[in-house]
N, C-alpha and C positions, 0 to 999 in steps of 0.2 A: 493387492499387494504386489510389489515389483519383485520378480525372482532375481536372486543374487548368487547364482551357482559358483561364481569365481571366488567367493569368500568361504567356501567349505573348508573348515580347518584353520582359517586365518584368525589371527589374534586382532580383534577390532575393539576399540574403545568407543563408547558413546557418552559424551559429556552433555548433560542436560536432558531431563526426562519429562519435558512438556510435550506438546502435540507432535512436533517433528522428531524429537528424540525417541519417543515411544514407538512411532511408526518405523523409525530406523532400526531400533532394537528388535522389533517383531520380525521385520524382513530379514535381518541378519541371523537371528536365531533360527528362523525357518530354513535358511540356507545352510545351516550347520556351522556357522562361525563360532569360534570361542569368544564369548561376549564378556566385556568388562564395562560396567555402567556406573555412572556417578552423577549426582546433582548436589549442589551445595545446600539445597533445601531438603531437610529430613523428611518432610511430608511427602515429597515426590519419590523418595527412595524406598518408602515402605512396601510398595508393590513388588520390589525387586529383592526382597529378603535380605541376604547378607552382602549387599553392595559394599564394596571397599573402595577407598580412595584410589584413583587411577595411577598406575605407574606406566608412563608412556614409553619407557625404554624398550619394552618387549613387544610393542604394538606394530602391526603392519599398517593400520590406518586408524585415524582418530576422527570420528564424526562429531562435529561441534555444533550444538544448537545455536542458531543465530541470535536468539534473544539474550544469550549470556555474553557479556563483554569479554573479549580475549586480549586485546591490545590497549584499548582506550576505554575510559579515561585513565586507567592504569593497568599494566599487564596482569592478567590472572596468573596466580602461581602455577597452575597446571600448564598454561600456555608457555610459561618460561621453561618449565621442565621439558615440555614437548620440543621446544626449539633446541634445547641442549641435546636432546635425543635424536634430532633431525627427523622428527615426525610432525608434519604440517597439519594443523587443525583444518578441517574442510567441511563444507555444508553437504547435506544430503543430496542436493542438486547434482553434485559431481558423480555420486554413485548411480543416480538415475540415468544420467547421460551415458555413462560407461556401460550400463546394463542393457540399454535399448539402442544399439547402433543402427538398426534398420528403420528407426523412426525419425521424424523431423521434430525440431524443437523451435518454438516461438517464445522468446523471452521478452517480458515487458517490465520496464522500470521507469522511475520518475518520482519526483517529490509528491506530485499531485496527479490524480487521475488514473493510476495504474490498475486499480481494481476494476474501474468502469471499463477500461479498454480490454482488459483480460476477459471479463465476463461478456463483453460485446462480441469479441472474436469467437469465444466459445458458443455463444448464441447463434452466430452465423454458421459456424461449422455444423452445429446440430441441425439447423434448418436445411443445410445442404446435404445432410446425410453422410458426412465424412467422419470416419473413426477418429476420435479425439478424446482427450482428458484434460481437465482444467484444474490447476492446483498450485502448490508452492506456498507463497505468502498468503494466498487467498484460497479458502476451501481446504481440501485434503492436503496433508503434507506430501512431499515428493514421493517418498517410498511407500506411501499408503495408496497411491494411485493404481488403477488397474493396468495390467500389462496389455499393451496394444500390439497388433501384428505389424508386419512390415508396411511402411508408408503411413502408419498412424501418426497423429500430430499431438504433441504435448504442448499445451499453452500454459506458460508458467509466469505468474506474477513474482517479481524478484525485488526484495528489499535491498537497501544498501548493505545491511548486515549480511545477507546471504551472498551478495556479490563479493564482499570482502573476503569471504571464506571459500569462494569458488576459484580454484587454481587454474582450471582448464575449461573456460566457457566454450561450448561447442554448439551455439545456436545457429540454426539455418536462417532465422529472421530475428533480428534484435531491435527492439523499440525503446528509445529513450524519449520520454515525453517532455520533460522540463527539469530544471535544477534550481532549487531555491534553498535558503538556509534551513536545515532540519537535522536533528540528531547529531549536531556537531561535536558533542562530547564523545561520541562513539567513534569518531573518525579523525580526531586530532585537529579539527578545524575545517573550514570551508574547502580548502584545496584537497584535503584528504577525502572529504565527502564526495566531491565532484570526481576525483580520481577513481573511487570505488564504484560510483555509478557508471563511469566510462568503461569499466572492465567488461561490461556486457558486449562490447565490440571486439574483444580480443580473439577473434578467429575469422573464419571465412564469411560470416553472416552478412546478409543484406542489411545495411544500417539504415534504420528509419529514425529520424530525430525531429522533434519540434524545434522551432527557431524563435520562440517567443522570449527567450532570455539570453543574455550574453554568454553564459557558460555553454549552452547548447550550440549557439552560433559558432563560437570558437572551436568547439569540438568537431562540428561538421566541416569546417574549413580545414582542420588538421587531417581528418580522415580522407577528404578529397585530395589533399596534397600527397597523401600516401598511396593514392591510386585506388582507394576503396569506392565501391558503389554506395552512394548516399542518396536517400530519398528524404527530402526536407518537406515537412508537413506544416501547413499554416492554418488560416482561419476559414478555409473554404470547404470544410467537411460538411456532409449532409446534415440537415436539421432533423433530429428525431424527436417525436412528441414527448417522450419520457425524459429527455435530456436537455433542459433549457440552458441557455447561456452560451457565450462565446467559447468558454473553456471546453464545453462539451462538443462544440463543432470541431475544435482541435482534437479532442479525443476520438470523435468519429472519423476524422481524416486519418489519424494514425491507424485505427482499426482497418479502415479501407485499404490503406497502403500495405498493411501486413497481409491481408487476404490476397491482395494482388501479388505480393512476393511469393505466396504459396501457389500461384498459378491459377487463381480463381478469377474469372472474367468480371470486370467491373460491374456490369449490369446485374449479374448473378449475385455478386457480393452485396450490392445495394439492396436488392430484393431480400436477401437473407438477413441483413441487419434490421430490416423493418420489423416492427413489433417488439423490439427490445424494451423492457419495462423499467430498466434501471436497477440499482441496488439499494437496499435499505441504508438509511443514514447518509445518503449522498443526494442532495437536492430532491429529497423525497417529500412530496406533498402528502401530509398526513390528515388533513381535514380542511374544511371551510365552514366558518361560523359567521353568520350575519354579514356575509359579503367579504369577510377577511380570510385570506389564505394562510395556512400554517405550514411551514416548510422545515423539515428536519435535515440539516446538513451537519450532523454531529461529527462526521469524519473530517470536517474542516478544522484541523488541529493546529494550523499555523496561519499567520496573517495573509500569506499569499493565497491559500485556498479560500479563506473567508472573503478576500477581495473578489475572487471569481464569483462567489455566491451573491455578494452585494451588487455586482455589476449586472446581474441577471434580472433585477427588479427595479422599478422606478421609485417606489416609496416604501421604506422598510422600517419596521420595528425590530431592532437588532438585539438578540440575546447573545451575549459574548462573555468570555472569561473562563478561567480554570487555571491549570498549571501551565503558565506561559513558557514558551520556548524563547521568546524575546519580549521585552517590555514595550518595544516601540510598535506602532501600527503604521509604519511608513507605506507598506504595501497597500493598505486600505485607504490611505489619504485621498487618492483620486476619486473615491466614491463616498466621501464624507457627506456630500450634498444629497445623497439618496437616503441618509439616515434621518428618519423623522425623530427617533429617539433611540438611545442605546440603553439596555437593561443589563447591568453588569453583575457577574456572579464570581464566586470562587477566589482563589489566592491572588489572581491578577487584577481584581477589580480596581484597586487604587491606582496602579500604573496605567491601566487602560483608561481610567477616568482622566488622568493627567494628560494622556496623549490626545484625548478627544476635547479637552477644554478649549473653548473658543471656537470650536468647529461644529460640534453637534451636541444637542441636549443629551444628558445621561443621568442615570440613577443607579446607585449601588444597592443591590437587593440581597446579596449574600448567597441565595440558593435558587435553584431552577424553578421551584414551585412559586416562589414569590415573584420571580421575574416574569414567568408566564402569566400569572394573575394580573400583574401591572400592565404588561403589553396588551393583554386582552381588554383590560379596562380602557386603555387609551386608543386602541386601533379603530380606524374608520373604514367603511366599505371601500374596497379597491386596494387597500394596503396589504402588505405581506408581513406576517410575524415570522422572523427567520432565526432559527437556532443555527448559528455558524460561529462556534466559540473562539476561533483563532488561538486556541490553547488546548493542551492535552486535558484529559478528564481525571487524572489520578489523584487530584486533591480531594475529590468528592465521590468519584466513581471508580469501579474496577476497570472500566473500558469505555471507549467512545460509544460502543453498542449499548451498554447499560444506560448511558446518558441519553442517547437517542430514544431508547425504549421508554424512558421516564417522560420525555417530552411528548411522545406519541400518546401515552396513557393520559397525560395531563390535558392534552387537546381533546381527547375523547370525553373527558369529564367536564368540559366547559359548558356553560349554559347554552342550550339550543342544540347540543350534540355536534358531532363531526361527521362530515360526509365520508 
């Protein structure tokens, strides 16, 4: 837990009592703050007894959980009252940065790949024996991380929601991997989404950015014009066994650049990155049956990330569909030729079938069990059965993790067993 002595006696509100809100409430209570908590969901308020609706007018600070919309798609009533009281909602990341001024901070964001890069940097720092902690949007919430001594490194995955709520980013190394349409309702459209991602560079940070998309290229040009140090990363990252595909070479290039910005020798960084096993639900091989490889990329919740997965294999039985963020599959179009057949599920199966019509064979199966059974029936040795849904999971599952776990369990149950 992060010590917050500056908040002893302060009036602090915590809006949202999920993972990050509970960690913030615990750290603030331990510091002796006068705590005011609220969540619109009654079941999350029960552990806090007599929680009352927040009055922002008397608050010194208001910690806002990033999962709760505050401005878009419509202003939350509490955010409106806070604005009138001149109290700015902010993410727990801000409190962590303020509380640990003698540490260094690496921030990683991007539409796709940020969890892999965050975990890869953490893996390397662990192999190098350097004091560090990994969290934020991945793993422990910011204020639930351990306190590090001077020179410790916090490696933080940052969502667009967190960055929108971080007023004073103070990262020593800031990494932006890519920008593609995602969560647009929460940011008022594509320009708002890109602007919130770009907030990661609002300080002295060494700016590391991918240049595979026009949004990042334009941002890199603007930062250079402002006299900023910009490290552009491309397709030349090291190939790691657990991370197939061009997109993972880009991820490895970004991690290597971040380690270099921390002062770590390139050879030492490469050696430390070796052995990284990847993360669950991200290009995760979960079995091989009768010469067919089964890959769980449930985290591919938009067409751009699904395209990266399809590009990594030559002949694919593609399981796709769910709660679509867009009905078009334009990002996937260059890889239609690699789809032996698509097995569609969930709310988006009809529009996805329309997008694939005339380009790739497809079948609407409704649910994951039926899709996996059909793909297993059709697959030939040397092919890959790939779960890369190009859509969110919430029409049928609580999370992409639950969807990926179900796929893994289904593969284990196939005839012949899974490796």
